[in-house]
RODO-2510 file (C-alpha; in nm, 4 decimals, decimal comma):
residues 178
     n   res          X          Y          Z
     1     m     0,0000     0,0000     0,0000
     2     v     0,2757     0,2418    -0,0818
     3     h     0,1263     0,3752    -0,4078
     4     f    -0,2073     0,5555    -0,3972
     5     p    -0,3852     0,7553    -0,6698
     6     k    -0,4028     1,0456    -0,4256
     7     k    -0,0994     1,2464    -0,3250
     8     d    -0,0399     1,2415     0,0509
     9     p    -0,3383     1,0284     0,1659
    10     y    -0,4407     1,0281     0,5302
    11     i    -0,4808     0,6794     0,6832
    12     v    -0,6372     0,5930     1,0199
    13     i    -0,5274     0,2739     1,1971
    14     a    -0,7868     0,1234     1,4319
    15     n    -0,6795     0,0908     1,7937
    16     r    -0,8516    -0,2453     1,8460
    17     t    -0,8015    -0,5686     1,6537
    18     v    -1,0752    -0,7438     1,4588
    19     n    -1,1604    -1,1036     1,5495
    20     f    -1,3518    -1,4099     1,4277
    21     k    -1,6663    -1,3272     1,6319
    22     c    -2,0096    -1,2593     1,4922
    23     g    -2,3158    -1,1203     1,6622
    24     n    -2,3347    -0,8818     1,9532
    25     d    -1,9654    -0,8199     2,0299
    26     p    -1,9485    -0,4970     2,2342
    27     g    -1,5802    -0,4541     2,1417
    28     a    -1,6336    -0,4701     1,7656
    29     q    -1,5230    -0,1543     1,5866
    30     i    -1,6587    -0,2605     1,2511
    31     l    -1,9240    -0,5095     1,1489
    32     i    -1,9496    -0,6729     0,8078
    33     s    -2,2587    -0,8918     0,7788
    34     l    -2,2793    -0,8802     1,1608
    35     c    -1,9216    -1,0113     1,2043
    36     s    -1,6106    -0,8367     1,3308
    37     g    -1,4393    -0,7941     0,9943
    38     m    -1,2435    -1,1209     0,9578
    39     r    -1,5199    -1,3353     0,8102
    40     i    -1,8511    -1,3127     0,6336
    41     p    -2,1191    -1,5695     0,7250
    42     p    -2,1779    -1,8511     0,6620
    43     d    -1,7968    -1,8932     0,6659
    44     m    -1,6608    -2,0251     0,9937
    45     p    -1,3063    -1,9664     1,1242
    46     g    -1,2161    -2,3315     1,0579
    47     q    -1,3185    -2,2970     0,6923
    48     i    -1,1087    -1,9847     0,6505
    49     v    -0,8060    -2,1450     0,8170
    50     g    -0,8578    -2,4504     0,5941
    51     m    -0,8479    -2,2235     0,2907
    52     l    -0,5270    -2,0626     0,4200
    53     r    -0,3683    -2,4042     0,4885
    54     k    -0,4487    -2,5125     0,1340
    55     e    -0,2980    -2,1913    -0,0058
    56     w     0,0087    -2,1992     0,2212
    57     n     0,0618    -2,5756     0,2463
    58     d     0,4257    -2,5359     0,3549
    59     a     0,3328    -2,3241     0,6605
    60     d     0,3688    -2,4588     1,0139
    61     a     0,0403    -2,6019     1,1468
    62     l     0,1115    -2,4384     1,4836
    63     t     0,1118    -2,0933     1,3195
    64     f    -0,2501    -2,1501     1,2104
    65     e    -0,3393    -2,2822     1,5564
    66     d    -0,1924    -1,9759     1,7319
    67     f    -0,3620    -1,7402     1,4836
    68     t    -0,7031    -1,9029     1,5379
    69     k    -0,6672    -1,9046     1,9170
    70     k    -0,5527    -1,5422     1,9432
    71     n    -0,8287    -1,4125     1,7165
    72     a    -1,1125    -1,5473     1,9281
    73     d    -1,1024    -1,2033     2,0954
    74     s    -0,9828    -0,8520     2,0239
    75     v    -0,7083    -0,6574     2,1972
    76     r    -0,6132    -0,2915     2,2045
    77     l    -0,3178    -0,1843     1,9942
    78     l    -0,0548     0,0747     2,0790
    79     d     0,0297     0,3515     1,8330
    80     d     0,3608     0,1910     1,7456
    81     f     0,3251     0,1955     1,3665
    82     s     0,5803     0,3184     1,1157
    83     t     0,4276     0,3843     0,7733
    84     p     0,5445     0,5442     0,4485
    85     w     0,2328     0,7653     0,4542
    86     k     0,0774     1,0098     0,6967
    87     h    -0,1394     0,8231     0,9438
    88     g    -0,3435     0,8732     1,2553
    89     f    -0,4348     0,6294     1,5262
    90     s    -0,7914     0,5866     1,6422
    91     a    -0,8203     0,6813     2,0045
    92     s    -1,1840     0,5790     2,0319
    93     d    -1,4186     0,3015     1,9267
    94     p    -1,5111     0,2975     1,6417
    95     p    -1,2550     0,4974     1,4380
    96     q    -1,5335     0,6557     1,2297
    97     s    -1,6534     0,8441     1,5389
    98     t    -1,3477     1,0755     1,5422
    99     d    -1,3206     1,3928     1,3356
   100     k    -0,9868     1,2804     1,1882
   101     a    -1,1252     0,9400     1,0886
   102     a    -1,4267     1,0988     0,9216
   103     s    -1,1869     1,2758     0,6849
   104     s    -0,9525     0,9815     0,6362
   105     d    -0,8840     0,8340     0,2947
   106     m    -0,8548     0,4828     0,4367
   107     d    -0,9076     0,3015     0,7674
   108     i    -0,7005    -0,0065     0,8465
   109     y    -0,8038    -0,2787     1,0902
   110     f    -0,5606    -0,5539     1,1908
   111     s    -0,6095    -0,8930     1,3519
   112     r    -0,3830    -1,0280     1,6198
   113     v    -0,0723    -1,1957     1,4820
   114     g    -0,0362    -1,5741     1,5033
   115     f     0,3177    -1,7121     1,5310
   116     n     0,4832    -2,0501     1,5100
   117     p     0,6697    -2,1593     1,8299
   118     a     1,0072    -2,0482     1,6886
   119     a     0,8618    -1,7016     1,6059
   120     t     0,9929    -1,7304     1,2474
   121     e     0,6528    -1,7414     1,0772
   122     a     0,3466    -1,5199     1,1253
   123     i    -0,0078    -1,4779     0,9930
   124     v    -0,2017    -1,1519     1,0164
   125     y    -0,5250    -1,0215     0,8651
   126     a    -0,5648    -0,6623     0,7428
   127     l    -0,8961    -0,5036     0,6497
   128     t    -0,8609    -0,1789     0,4539
   129     i    -1,1687     0,0409     0,4170
   130     s    -1,0954     0,2771     0,1270
   131     r    -1,2559     0,6101     0,0473
   132     m    -1,0242     0,6743    -0,2492
   133     d    -1,1165     0,6443    -0,6157
   134     r    -0,9732     0,3342    -0,7846
   135     v    -0,8695     0,1777    -0,4510
   136     s    -1,0652    -0,1302    -0,3415
   137     t    -1,1749    -0,2063     0,0106
   138     e    -1,0167    -0,5439     0,0933
   139     g    -0,9720    -0,8035     0,3623
   140     d    -0,6406    -0,9870     0,3171
   141     y    -0,4634    -1,2628     0,5063
   142     f    -0,0822    -1,2397     0,4979
   143     l     0,1888    -1,4954     0,5708
   144     f     0,5303    -1,3613     0,6762
   145     r     0,8592    -1,5396     0,7347
   146     l     1,1653    -1,4214     0,9234
   147     d     1,5032    -1,4521     0,7537
   148     a     1,8476    -1,2968     0,8127
   149     e     1,7252    -0,9630     0,6709
   150     g     1,4019    -0,9468     0,8761
   151     w     1,0328    -1,0186     0,8188
   152     k     0,9389    -1,0788     0,4541
   153     p     0,5973    -1,1388     0,2945
   154     h     0,5587    -1,5017     0,1878
   155     g     0,1917    -1,5139     0,0905
   156     r    -0,1258    -1,3093     0,0525
   157     l    -0,4825    -1,4291     0,0183
   158     t    -0,7577    -1,1775    -0,0519
   159     y    -1,0608    -1,3038     0,1405
   160     m    -1,3079    -1,0272     0,0548
   161     e    -1,3107    -0,7295    -0,1742
   162     h    -1,5358    -0,4371    -0,2533
   163     r    -1,4397    -0,2256    -0,5539
   164     p    -1,5596     0,1336    -0,5905
   165     d    -1,7712     0,0297    -0,8929
   166     q    -1,9504    -0,2567    -0,7094
   167     s    -2,2584    -0,2592    -0,4960
   168     d    -2,1652    -0,5670    -0,2893
   169     w    -1,8691    -0,7608    -0,1482
   170     i    -1,6878    -1,0310    -0,3462
   171     v    -1,6006    -1,3123    -0,1070
   172     v    -1,3425    -1,5790    -0,1792
   173     n    -1,5118    -1,9074    -0,0924
   174     p    -1,3324    -2,1517     0,1387
   175     d    -1,2514    -2,3637    -0,1690
   176     g    -1,0603    -2,0663    -0,3148
   177     s    -1,3171    -1,9626    -0,5773
   178     k    -1,4924    -1,6229    -0,5876
***
């Protein structure tokens, strides 16, 4: 997300993680089809993790287990982000309730990060809500691996997408089809 069609966009990062819950979750900052941003019913967390395992078949099974366990609930995040673009950090729930967030070009929601026991592999989910022309709103799962140079992306799976020219979400089905 380094290149945007708008010069100097303003991004707001949510101060609370999304999770796999659906229904009346008082901590949810965003709801998509009554779920906290990481899934759209009727998909269940196990189906989504199964889809990720199929996509990233060389990943450690314990990374998926830790990711699933941690994302049963949300946690608060600290404003400890370094980005190539100007960003704010939501100090309230939900981010849209702040004046800065109302004028943001994009809001970003993160899941908790799941790690393997050696802390050399990680999975995280990022939901980007775009208000920019030609920039889709997306929910993506990412696989990272640690090497001698640091953390590097090793896989990305777009789970859901909403383009500016669409009226509804496109959801990747657990079998990988759209």
